[in-house]
C-alpha positions as CSV (number, residue, x, y, z in Angstrom):
1,M,128.1,118.3,127.0
2,K,129.2,121.1,129.3
3,Q,132.2,121.9,131.2
4,E,131.5,122.2,135.1
5,S,134.6,122.6,136.5
6,P,136.3,120.3,137.2
7,C,134.1,117.9,135.6
8,T,132.8,117.2,132.2
9,V,129.1,116.6,132.3
10,F,127.1,114.7,129.5
11,Q,123.3,114.8,129.6
12,L,121.8,111.7,128.0
13,H,118.1,111.9,126.4
14,G,116.5,109.1,125.1
15,E,117.2,105.4,124.6
16,L,120.7,104.3,125.2
17,D,120.6,101.2,122.8
18,H,122.8,99.8,120.0
19,L,121.5,102.4,117.7
20,A,122.7,105.3,120.3
21,V,125.7,103.7,121.3
22,P,128.0,104.7,118.6
23,R,127.4,108.2,118.5
24,V,127.4,108.4,122.5
25,R,130.9,106.6,122.4
26,A,132.2,109.1,119.9
27,F,131.0,112.0,121.6
28,I,132.8,110.9,124.9
29,D,135.8,110.1,123.0
30,Q,135.9,113.3,121.4
31,A,135.5,115.1,124.5
32,W,138.1,113.1,126.6
33,P,140.3,115.3,128.3
34,A,144.0,115.3,127.2
35,G,146.7,115.2,129.6
36,E,144.8,115.0,132.7
37,P,142.6,112.5,134.8
38,P,139.0,112.6,133.7
39,H,136.4,113.8,136.0
40,L,133.0,112.9,134.0
41,V,129.3,113.1,135.0
42,L,127.0,111.2,132.9
43,D,123.3,112.3,133.5
44,L,121.3,109.2,132.7
45,S,118.0,110.8,134.4
46,E,116.4,111.4,131.0
47,V,117.1,107.8,129.6
48,P,114.1,105.7,129.9
49,F,115.8,102.6,128.4
50,C,119.4,101.0,128.3
51,D,120.2,97.8,126.4
52,S,123.5,95.4,126.9
53,S,125.3,97.7,124.3
54,G,124.5,100.8,126.4
55,L,125.5,98.7,129.6
56,G,128.7,98.0,127.8
57,L,129.6,101.6,127.3
58,L,128.9,102.5,130.8
59,V,131.3,99.7,131.9
60,R,133.8,100.6,129.2
61,T,133.7,104.3,130.1
62,L,134.2,103.3,134.1
63,Q,137.3,101.3,133.1
64,R,138.9,103.8,130.9
65,V,138.3,106.5,133.6
66,R,139.6,104.4,136.3
67,H,142.7,103.5,134.3
68,A,143.4,107.1,133.7
69,G,143.0,108.1,137.3
70,G,139.7,110.0,137.0
71,S,136.3,109.6,138.4
72,L,132.9,108.8,136.9
73,V,129.5,109.4,138.5
74,L,126.3,108.6,137.1
75,V,123.0,110.5,137.7
76,V,120.0,108.2,137.9
77,G,116.7,108.4,138.8
78,P,114.3,105.6,140.0
79,G,113.6,103.4,137.1
80,M,115.2,101.4,134.4
81,I,118.8,102.4,134.8
82,E,118.8,101.9,138.5
83,R,117.2,98.5,138.1
84,L,119.7,97.5,135.5
85,L,122.3,98.3,137.6
86,T,121.0,96.4,140.6
87,I,120.2,93.2,138.9
88,T,123.6,93.2,137.0
89,N,125.4,93.6,140.4
90,L,126.9,96.7,138.9
91,D,125.4,98.9,141.5
92,G,128.4,98.6,143.8
93,H,130.9,99.7,141.1
94,F,129.3,102.6,139.8
95,R,129.0,105.9,141.9
96,T,125.6,107.0,141.5
97,T,123.5,110.0,142.7
98,R,120.0,111.3,142.4
99,S,121.0,114.9,141.4
100,M,123.2,116.8,139.3
101,R,124.3,118.8,142.3
102,E,125.3,115.5,144.1
103,A,127.1,114.4,141.3
104,L,129.3,117.5,140.9
105,D,129.9,117.5,144.6
106,A,130.9,113.6,144.4
107,A,133.0,114.3,141.1
108,A,135.1,117.0,142.6
């Protein structure tokens, strides 16, 4: 995690599956900004695989961010994550970009 004012950036590496989700969820919860709307960027460009648990984490995070009046941007490359969002019809719900720079601009 790193702070890129006004955003909190999470760079995930490896699979986002049922084994990784509890750690990632705890990390996001721990870094959740207190007292202000969260503006989060999740960099998933180095995530080669995501199962239903990982997808659930993304949806839960999006719901929490929206409820708090914040924003969430996903950095995705062409590949599994992009296809997963498309086939589940979630691509219209998530704001996605191809680069970190685009994500930071979009979240600001």
